[in-house]
N, C-alpha and C positions, 0 to 999 in steps of 0.2 A: 477566224470564224466569229460571227456575231453571237453574243451571249446576253441574255436578259438577267439582270441582277435583281433578284426577288427577295424581299424582306419578309420573314415569317415571325409572328409574335411569340416571344418567349413567355413562359409563365403559364398562367391559368388557361390561356387560349391555345396553347401549343398542341395538346392532344386533340382538341376539337378541330383545329385547323388541319392537322395531319389526317384525321378521319374524313374530313370533307374532301381533301385532295385525293384520298384513296378511292372514295366513291366516284370522283370525277375521272378516275383512271390514271392517277399519278401516285407512284409509291415514294414516300419520303422516309428516309431512314435517319434516325437520330443516334449519334454515338456519344458515349460518355465524355463529358468535359469539352466537347467540340461545339463551336458556334456556327459550324458550316455543315448543315445536314446535306445528305446526298439525295438526289431526285433522279428518277429514271428517265430523264430528258436531258440530253447533252447540251441543249441550247439554253438551259436554265441553271443559274448558280444561286444557291440559297444561302441566306445569312439569318441567324437567329438574333433578333433585336427586341428589346422591351417595347411594347406597344406605345409607351409614353414617349419614346425617342424616335419612333418610326417616321413621323411626319417631317422631322428636321432632316433626317438622312435622305429621305426621298426628295425633299425640297432642294437640297444642295447637290444632288446628283450622285451621292455615294451609293445610292440604290436607285434602280430605275422605277421600281414599284414595290408595293407592300400592302399588308393588311394591318389595319389599326382601327381604333375606335374613333368615331366622329368627335367624341369629347377631346381626344388628344390632338386632333387637327385644330380644334378651336383653341385649346390651351396653348399650343405652340404658335397660333396665328400663322399656320403654314400655308404657303402659296403652292398648292398642288392641284392636280386634276383628279377629281373624284369620278371614278369609272363605274362603280357599282356599290350597292348596299347589300351586304351579306349577313342576314340576320341569324347569327348563331352565337352561342356563348357557353360557358362551362356548366351552367345549371339548366338553362332553358333556352327556348328560341325567342324569348321576349327581350325587348330592349332593356339595358341596364339603366338605372336612375341615379343621378347625382342628387342627393337629398340633403336638406338642411335639417339637422337633428340636434336636440337639446335634452338635458336630463328630464325625466318625467315630472319632477317638481319645479322645473324652471318657470319663471314668470313670462318668458319669451313666447309669444303666440303668433307673431307675424314678422315679416322682414323689417318693418319699421322699428320693432323692439330691439333690433341689432345695433342701433346707433351707439357708437362708442364701445361696443363689445369686442371681445377677442374671439376670433374664429380660426380653427385649425383645419387644414385641408391639404390635399395633394394637388388640387387644381386652383392654384393661387390666382392666376390671371383670369380664369373663367369666373371665379367667385368675385373678384374685384370689379369686373365688368358688370356682373349681375347686380351687385350692390349699387354701383353707380347708376345703373338704369332705374333704380328705385329711389335715388337721391339719398342713399344711406352711406355714412362713413363709419368704417369699423377697421380694426386691426386684423389683417389676414396673414396668418403665419403658415409657412410650409410645414407639413407633417411628414416625417420619414416613415411612418407606419404606426400600427396600433392606435389609430386615430380615435377609435371608439372609447378608449380608456381615459382620454384627456379631460373631458368635462366631469365634474365642474371645477376641479382644482387648477388645471392647466389651460383651460379654455372655457368660454361661456357656451360655445356652440361649435359644431363641426359640419363640414360639407363632405359627405362620404358617398362612395358608390355602393349600390345595393341592387340585388335582383329580387329578393323576396322580403327584405326588411327584417329577417329573423336575427341576424347578427346584431343589429341595432337594438332590437327588443331585448335580446339576451344581455345587453349591457345597460339595461334600464334607460334607454333613450327613446324618445318619441320623434316622429317626423313632423316637422312644421310645414314644409312644402318642398316641392321638387324644383330644382334649377334647370335640369336638362334630362332628356331621354337620349340615350346613345346606342347606336348599333355599330357593328363592324363594317368598315368601308375598305374597298380596294382602291388605293390611290396610286397616282403615277407622277413622276417628274415631268414637268412641262416639256422639256427638250426631248426626253425619251419618247413621249407620246407623239411628238412631231416627227420622229424617225419612223418611216414606213414599215421596216422590218419589225422593230420593237412593238409598234402599235398593233400589227397583225398578230404577233405572238401573244400580247396581252389580251386582245379581243378573243382569240381562240381559247386561251386559258379560262377566261371569264365565261365563255359559252358553256364549257364543260362544268365549271363550278356551279353556275346557275342551274344547269340541268340536273346536277346531283342534288341540289337543294330542293328543286321542284319535285323530285321523286321521293323525298323524305315523307314517310307516313303513307305512301301510296303503294298499291300492289296492282298487278294485272289479274284479271279473271277471265277465263275462257270456258266455254261450255258448248255442248251440242243441243240443239233445240229443233223440235218438229216445226215446220212452217206454220202449222195450224196453231201451235202454242206460242209463236213468236210475239204477238201483240201483248199477251199476258206477261211474258218474261220481260219485255222492254219497259213495261210500266213499273217494274220493281227496281230496275237498274238505275242508280244515280251516277251518270257518266260524267267524266271530266270533259269528254267530247262525245259526239254521237258514236255509239258502239259500232265496231266494224263487224259486218255480217258477210260471211263467205259461204258460197255454195259448197256442198259436199258431194261425193260420188253418188250417194243416195239422194235423189232430187227432193225427197220429202223432208230432208233435214238440212239445217244450216249450222255453221260455226259462228258463235257470237264471242267477240273479244272486246274487253273494255278495261278502263283504268278507274279505280275508286279508292277511297280512304280505307286504310287497313282495318280501322276499328269498326267499319260498317259491315265487313264480310261476315262476321259471325251472326249478324242479325238477318242478313238477306239470303244467305245460302239455303237455309231451310225453306224459305219462301220460294226461291228459284226452283228448288227440287219439286216442291208441291205444284208449281206452275208448269212442270214438264221438262225442265232442264236436266240434262244427263251429262256424265263425264265432266263434271265441274272441276277445274284445275285453278288453283291460286298460285301465282308465281311472283317473286320479288322483282323490284325495279331498281336499277342503279342510277339511271338518268332519264329525264323527260326533256327533250329539246323541242321548243316551240318553233 
């Protein structure tokens, strides 16, 4: 039987990934001390791997596909097929940033000021390439963690990942500039994606994941409206697409069904009622498939 070897990111993205798969219709179960989560699809075998290592294992074929950050694809210089961008993270749906940061009282103001300085980071290769692109030579050292505490005694500057910048500020660091913005990517081994069965399995999985992401923050809204009131109601509705209008048994009334941002509902429902809508129902959405 054919099996798709799927890598799931361990650590900070683990829960967010499982939640996304759940919304897409897949139940992933993590068990204590096991690196092999179960999924309710017999054709998929899951392995928990640190996102930093995922591109390497996908490139060499140990895994057929996996989720990892764009930053780690670049850091590993991995030869993989990027199938989709999946913008989600542990704090927000915004990209994470790899930022150059220095102590608040540091004289370093730009990349040129890094000449001959010592930089601590987890993305050594990415940082070295970035410095070279600016014609700057510096000592770049791998940091095993707690990178924010290293300046100024152990390093002149750091390159660290951040979403909000709050951790850097809390450690009396200021951001000089960003090196890279990164989001989660679904990547595949080149040989695996050339296999028709595995390609179809990955494409189907991605369709459902993208559908789950498209539905985030959206809800459905349906209501009954007199035909005479329909123009006024339609002017109020901000639709993802043209609202669906269906005839009811009473020919003077129609059913209106639409999709909109959840945070808009509280503002427009009173307006819809005032415009003549009745039987207004809000319902959750798991997936939107274009």
